[in-house]
C-alpha positions as CSV (number, residue, x, y, z in Angstrom):
1,G,88.0,116.4,79.6
2,V,85.6,114.0,81.5
3,Q,82.5,112.3,80.2
4,K,80.4,112.8,83.4
5,M,81.4,115.1,86.3
6,N,78.8,113.9,88.8
7,A,78.8,110.1,88.2
8,Y,80.1,108.1,91.1
9,P,82.8,106.1,89.3
10,E,84.2,109.2,87.7
11,V,84.2,111.0,91.0
12,R,85.9,108.1,92.8
13,N,88.5,107.4,90.1
14,I,89.2,110.5,88.0
15,I,87.9,113.9,88.9
16,E,90.4,116.2,90.8
17,K,92.8,113.3,91.3
18,L,95.6,115.1,89.6
19,P,96.2,118.4,91.5
20,N,97.7,120.3,88.6
21,A,95.0,119.4,86.0
22,S,91.8,121.3,85.3
23,Y,88.8,119.2,84.7
24,I,85.8,120.0,82.4
25,E,82.8,118.0,81.4
26,I,82.4,117.1,77.7
27,K,79.2,116.1,76.1
28,D,79.2,113.5,73.4
29,R,76.9,112.6,70.6
30,Y,75.9,109.3,72.2
31,A,74.6,111.2,75.2
32,K,72.3,113.1,72.9
33,I,71.0,109.9,71.3
34,I,70.3,108.5,74.8
35,L,68.4,111.7,75.9
36,F,66.4,111.6,72.6
37,K,65.4,108.0,73.2
38,K,64.4,108.8,76.8
39,K,62.1,111.6,75.6
40,L,60.5,109.2,73.0
41,R,59.8,106.7,75.8
42,S,57.5,109.2,77.5
43,Y,55.0,108.7,74.7
44,N,53.2,105.4,75.4
45,K,52.1,104.8,71.8
46,L,55.7,105.0,70.6
47,K,56.9,102.8,73.5
48,K,54.4,100.1,72.5
49,L,55.4,100.3,68.8
50,F,59.1,100.4,69.1
51,K,59.6,98.7,72.5
52,S,63.3,97.9,73.2
53,K,64.5,100.1,70.3
54,L,63.8,103.1,72.4
55,Y,66.3,102.0,75.1
56,P,70.0,102.9,74.7
57,T,72.3,100.2,73.4
58,L,75.4,99.2,75.3
59,K,77.4,100.9,72.5
60,E,75.6,104.1,73.1
61,L,76.1,103.8,76.9
62,Y,79.8,103.0,76.7
63,S,81.1,104.8,73.6
64,F,82.2,108.4,73.3
65,K,82.6,110.9,70.4
66,T,82.4,114.6,70.5
67,N,80.6,116.6,67.7
68,K,83.7,118.7,67.3
69,T,87.3,118.8,68.4
70,E,87.3,120.0,72.0
71,D,90.0,122.3,73.4
72,V,91.4,119.8,75.9
73,D,94.8,118.0,76.3
74,L,93.2,114.7,77.1
75,I,89.8,113.0,77.6
76,H,89.6,110.6,80.5
77,L,86.7,108.1,80.2
78,F,85.3,105.5,82.5
79,N,84.4,102.1,80.9
80,S,84.1,103.8,77.5
81,I,85.9,103.9,74.1
82,S,86.5,107.1,72.3
83,Y,85.8,107.1,68.5
84,G,87.0,110.7,68.2
85,N,90.2,112.4,67.2
86,E,91.3,113.7,70.6
87,N,93.9,112.1,72.9
88,W,92.2,109.9,75.4
89,G,92.6,107.3,78.1
90,V,90.2,105.1,80.1
91,T,89.7,103.7,83.6
92,F,87.8,100.4,83.4
93,E,86.3,97.9,85.8
94,T,85.9,94.7,83.8
95,L,86.8,94.8,80.2
96,I,87.4,97.3,77.3
97,P,85.4,97.4,75.0
98,F,82.7,97.3,77.7
99,H,79.8,97.8,75.2
100,N,80.4,94.2,74.0
101,Q,79.6,93.0,77.5
102,K,77.3,90.3,76.2
103,Y,80.3,88.5,74.8
104,I,82.3,88.5,78.1
105,T,80.9,85.2,79.4
106,S,81.4,83.5,76.0
107,F,85.0,84.7,75.5
108,L,85.9,83.6,79.0
109,R,84.7,80.1,78.0
110,D,86.6,80.2,74.8
111,E,83.4,80.3,72.8
112,V,83.9,83.5,70.8
113,A,83.3,82.5,67.2
114,E,83.7,85.9,65.5
115,K,86.8,87.5,67.0
116,H,86.7,90.1,64.2
117,F,83.6,91.6,65.9
118,F,86.0,93.5,68.3
119,L,88.7,94.3,65.8
120,K,87.7,98.0,65.2
121,E,87.8,98.7,69.0
122,I,91.1,96.8,69.4
123,K,92.6,98.9,66.7
124,I,91.4,102.1,68.5
125,L,92.9,100.8,71.8
126,S,96.3,100.2,70.0
127,S,96.3,103.6,68.3
128,E,98.5,106.5,69.4
129,K,95.4,108.5,70.4
130,C,94.7,106.0,73.3
131,K,97.3,107.0,75.9
132,F,96.5,104.6,78.8
133,L,94.2,101.9,80.1
134,I,93.8,101.9,83.9
135,A,92.5,98.7,85.4
136,I,90.9,99.3,88.8
137,S,92.1,96.0,90.2
138,D,94.5,93.1,89.5
139,C,91.5,91.0,88.7
140,T,90.4,93.5,86.0
141,Y,93.9,93.5,84.5
142,K,93.9,89.8,84.3
143,I,90.5,89.7,82.5
144,Q,91.7,92.2,79.9
145,E,95.0,90.4,79.4
146,I,93.2,87.1,78.7
147,F,90.8,88.9,76.3
148,L,93.7,90.3,74.4
149,N,95.1,86.8,73.8
150,F,92.6,86.7,70.9
151,Y,94.5,89.6,69.3
152,P,98.2,88.7,69.5
153,K,99.0,91.3,66.8
154,Y,97.9,94.1,69.1
155,K,98.3,92.6,72.6
156,K,101.8,93.9,73.5
157,I,101.0,97.4,72.2
158,I,97.9,97.6,74.5
159,I,99.5,95.8,77.5
160,D,102.3,98.4,77.4
161,K,99.7,101.1,78.1
162,M,97.9,99.2,80.8
163,V,98.4,99.7,84.6
164,V,96.6,98.8,87.7
165,I,95.5,101.8,89.9
166,Q,93.1,100.9,92.7
167,P,90.5,103.6,93.4
168,P,91.9,106.3,95.6
169,Q,90.5,106.4,99.1
170,K,91.2,109.1,101.7
171,T,91.2,108.0,105.3
172,L,88.1,109.5,106.9
173,L,89.4,109.6,110.5
174,K,92.3,111.9,111.6
175,H,93.1,109.5,114.5
176,Y,91.8,106.0,115.0
177,K,90.2,105.3,118.3
178,K,88.9,101.9,119.1
179,T,85.1,101.9,118.8
180,S,83.2,101.9,122.1
181,I,80.3,99.5,121.8
182,N,77.8,100.5,124.5
183,S,74.2,99.3,124.1
184,E,74.4,97.6,120.7
185,L,76.5,96.5,117.8
186,N,75.5,98.3,114.6
187,F,75.9,96.5,111.3
188,M,75.7,98.6,108.1
189,F,75.1,97.7,104.5
190,V,75.6,100.1,101.5
191,G,74.7,98.9,97.9
192,S,72.3,100.3,95.3
193,E,71.1,96.9,94.1
194,F,70.2,95.8,97.6
195,F,69.0,92.2,97.1
196,C,71.7,91.1,94.6
197,K,74.5,92.5,96.8
198,G,73.6,90.3,99.8
199,G,70.4,91.9,101.1
200,I,68.5,88.6,101.0
201,E,71.0,86.8,103.2
202,I,71.5,89.7,105.6
203,L,67.7,89.9,106.3
204,N,67.3,86.1,106.5
205,V,70.2,85.9,109.0
206,F,69.0,88.8,111.1
207,D,65.5,87.2,111.3
208,K,67.0,83.9,112.4
209,I,69.1,85.4,115.2
210,K,67.2,88.5,116.3
211,D,65.6,86.7,119.3
212,R,68.8,85.0,120.4
213,Y,70.9,88.3,120.4
214,Q,69.1,91.5,121.4
215,N,72.0,94.0,121.3
216,F,72.5,94.6,117.6
217,S,70.9,96.7,114.9
218,L,71.1,97.1,111.1
219,T,71.4,100.2,108.9
220,L,70.6,99.4,105.3
221,I,71.1,101.7,102.4
222,G,69.9,100.3,99.0
223,D,67.1,100.3,96.5
224,F,64.6,97.4,96.7
225,D,63.5,97.9,93.1
226,R,66.9,97.7,91.4
227,F,67.5,94.2,90.3
228,N,70.3,92.8,88.1
229,G,69.2,89.2,88.0
230,R,72.1,87.9,90.1
231,C,69.8,86.4,92.7
232,L,66.6,84.3,93.1
233,L,63.9,86.7,94.2
234,S,60.2,86.2,93.6
235,L,57.6,88.8,94.4
236,E,56.4,86.8,97.4
237,E,60.0,86.5,98.7
238,K,60.5,90.2,98.3
239,K,57.4,91.0,100.3
240,R,58.5,88.5,103.0
241,L,61.9,90.2,103.3
242,I,60.4,93.7,103.4
243,N,58.1,92.5,106.1
244,I,61.1,91.5,108.2
245,I,62.1,95.2,108.1
246,N,58.6,96.5,108.8
247,K,58.3,94.2,111.9
248,N,61.7,95.3,113.3
249,K,61.7,99.1,112.7
250,K,63.3,99.8,116.0
251,R,66.3,97.7,115.1
252,I,66.4,98.0,111.3
253,I,66.8,101.4,109.6
254,H,66.4,101.5,105.9
255,H,67.2,104.2,103.4
256,K,66.6,103.8,99.7
257,E,69.5,106.2,99.1
258,L,71.4,109.0,100.8
259,P,73.9,111.6,99.6
260,N,77.5,110.1,99.8
261,E,78.5,112.7,102.5
262,E,75.7,111.4,104.8
263,V,76.7,107.8,104.1
264,L,80.3,108.5,105.1
265,E,79.2,110.3,108.2
266,L,77.1,107.3,109.3
267,M,80.1,105.0,108.7
268,K,82.3,107.2,110.9
269,T,79.8,107.9,113.7
270,S,77.5,104.9,114.1
271,A,78.7,101.8,112.2
272,H,80.7,99.1,113.9
273,V,80.8,96.4,111.1
274,G,80.3,96.9,107.4
275,L,78.5,94.3,105.2
276,L,78.9,93.5,101.5
277,P,78.2,89.8,101.1
278,T,77.6,90.4,97.4
279,H,76.9,88.0,94.6
280,A,78.7,90.2,92.0
281,D,80.7,93.4,92.3
282,T,83.5,94.6,90.1
283,Y,85.2,96.4,93.0
284,G,83.3,97.3,96.2
285,Y,83.9,101.0,96.9
286,S,81.9,100.8,100.2
287,V,84.5,98.3,101.5
288,L,87.2,101.0,101.2
289,E,84.9,103.6,102.7
290,F,84.1,101.4,105.7
291,Q,87.8,100.6,106.2
292,A,88.7,104.3,105.9
293,S,86.1,104.9,108.7
294,G,87.7,102.3,111.0
295,C,85.1,99.6,110.4
296,P,86.0,96.0,109.5
297,V,83.9,94.5,106.8
298,I,82.3,91.1,106.1
299,S,82.4,90.5,102.3
300,T,82.5,87.7,99.8
301,N,85.8,87.1,98.0
302,L,84.7,87.8,94.4
303,R,86.6,89.9,91.9
304,A,88.6,92.6,93.6
305,L,87.2,92.1,97.1
306,S,90.0,89.8,98.2
307,E,92.5,92.4,97.1
308,I,91.1,95.0,99.6
309,N,89.6,92.8,102.3
310,N,91.1,89.8,104.2
311,E,91.0,87.9,107.4
312,D,93.5,90.2,109.1
313,C,91.4,93.3,108.8
314,G,87.9,91.8,108.3
315,W,86.1,88.6,107.3
316,L,85.8,86.9,103.9
317,I,83.0,84.6,102.8
318,D,84.4,82.1,100.3
319,V,82.0,81.3,97.5
320,S,82.3,79.1,94.4
321,K,83.8,81.1,91.6
322,S,85.6,80.9,88.2
323,S,89.3,81.4,87.7
324,L,88.6,85.1,87.1
325,K,86.8,85.3,90.5
326,E,83.3,85.6,89.0
327,A,80.6,83.8,90.9
328,F,78.8,81.0,89.0
329,S,75.4,82.6,88.5
330,N,74.1,81.4,85.1
331,T,71.5,79.0,86.3
332,S,68.9,78.8,89.0
333,D,70.9,76.1,90.7
334,E,74.0,78.2,90.7
335,L,72.1,81.2,92.1
336,F,70.6,79.0,94.8
337,E,74.1,77.7,95.7
338,I,75.6,81.1,96.2
339,Q,72.7,82.4,98.2
340,N,72.8,79.3,100.4
341,T,76.6,79.5,100.9
342,V,76.5,83.3,101.7
343,E,73.6,82.9,104.2
344,K,75.3,79.9,106.0
345,K,78.7,81.6,106.3
346,L,77.3,85.0,107.2
């Protein structure tokens, strides 16, 4: 059983990865709550009255429970905890339980005052119903391991079920042929949250060197309106950056989004160098996809990125980060520092 059959993380990590297994999608009661809240938000009067209460909580987003026992051998979740009676396992990118995400920063700084807040979920992870925990990187494994230090009674039980399995990636070329660069070098960026994944720096650098170097172009795939707060971006700054694209339409191609098949085709046929100078990324699937297309990548060295990219096969931008490879991004000064560092080194 799978929580979502068409969500990208599930497709990349879970669905059809075991050739002898049959996969079916299972709906859960939390999904129904989220859908109900979404319908209520369409009524402006209710939206004004109830405000944030009409938006799904992290628990609703990252918890799972069926309304009845499903006829499956095992439920495989991504980032979620199962509160049901079925056998289950989870692939996760940062921490389980993920719906207590607001505590991640505090526990990493040893500031968690109420450790019992997680106890119910820890007991679920240590139960026989939970068969495995798959961390998508060594960095993810380390974060979970440190978190479990707060629960010594349950740590070994859970650790014994933990394993690192990096996201599977098929090579996208049958035979590698060294890329022929004729008229121009094409750089390509793929990331839904465009500005917080290095888009600011990419556009600033392009604008600085576009007159000095004529023979290169940019293909950008990302949403200018998705914003996770990991960068400094005023409305005026956003307009200025978009104007760089508008003034250089012959050399910059922008797509808000494209089907994954089309993205992979562009990587194979027209990209020479991939870009992901991101401020925050739990993994960086596009790095694997670029590499599988024969494209070296320029990325930062946060989280799992240094596990899949290095100076032998690409380029790494070293940024200031914690012992768990998270960028320091809690204050405006820290955000300014990472943007300045990435831009200079890019």
